[in-house]
N, C-alpha and C positions, 0 to 999 in steps of 0.2 A: 876468427872464431866468433865469440859472442860479446855483446855489449852488456856489461854488468854494472848495476848501481849498488854500491856498498854503503850502508848506513850504520854508523857506530859512533858513539860519543867518545870512545877511547882512542886517542890518536895512535897509540902503539899497535892496537888491534887492527885499525884501518891500514896502517903502513905494512904490517906483516901480511895480512890477508890480501891486500892489493898486490904486493910483490909476488906472492905465490900465484895469484890469478894471472898476472901479467906474464910471468915466466911460462905459464901454460898457454900463452897466446891470446888471452882475452883483453878487451878494451875495458878499463875500469874507471868509473867516475865515482868520487867519494863525496859523502855528505856527513856532517857531524851530528845531526839529529833528524828526527822524523819530519819536522817542518821543512828543513832544507831539502830533504829527500823528496817530499811531496812536491815542492816547487820544481825540482828537476823532472819529476815524473809528468808534470803538467806541460813541460816544454820539450822533452826528449823521449825517444822510444828506446826501451831496454828489453833485452831478451830474458834477463834474470835480475831479481832484486834480492840482495842479502841484507837483512835488517836485524839489528840487535833488538830484543824485545824491551829491555829496561834501559831507558835513557831519561835524564832529568827533565828536559823541557818537553819535547814531543816524542812519545815512545813508539815502539814498533807496532803496537796495536792500532794506533792512529794511521800508520802506513797501511796496515792490512785492511782497515775499514775503508780507506780511500780507494785502494786497489779493487776492493770488492765491487765498487760502483762503476768500474771501468769495463767497457765491453770487450776489449782486446787486451786483457791484463797480462803482464809477464809472469813467468813462474816466480815463486817466492820461497826463499830459504830463511827461516827464522832461526837466529842464534841467540844464546843467552848463557851466562854463567851465574845467573841469579844476582841478587843484590842484598843489601842489608836488611830489607824488610820482606823480600820475596825470593823464594828458591827458584832455581832454573825449572824445576818440575811445574811449579805454579805458573811461571811465565809461559811455559809451553802448553799448559792446559788451555790458555786463551788462544794460542796460535794454532793448535792442532786442527781446528775446523776451518781455518782460513789460509794457512800456509800450505805449500805443497810438500815441504819437508822441514824438519827441525834438526839442529845440531847443537849439542851442549859444549860450552867452553869449559876447560880448554880442549881443543881438538888438534890433531896433527894435520900436516899438509895433505897426506894421502887421504885422510877421512874427508877433508874439505873438497878435494878434487874429485873424489868418487861421487859425492852427493851432487856437486855441480854438474859433472858429466852426465849423471843419471837424469837430472832435471832438464838439461839442455837437449838430451836425446828425445825427451818427450816433446820439446818445443819443435824439433826438426822432423819428427815422425809424421 
């Protein structure tokens, strides 16, 4: 299927989302913040990037800005549940112009897979 980069600072979220994507047949590479994700993007090719928008060190906006500079960038799904200072809606306001789709946490497996499938269809079209 697809090679997906999953960037989220919450280990439990990464484990859960990764397991769902792997069960659906995808190859998943995980990163625990935007900086680590950008390093992986510099060395590997991905079909899709799923990035949390709010992370303590390097956030999803940094990932989106990096990808914006790439000529052959993968599709991007921005996810967020908000944070102590920023709501999910505020985080998505930043992402809506740069990501291909957004998904608010908590989401269920079927919602995740539906958005992923839709984005990957665009990649393969």
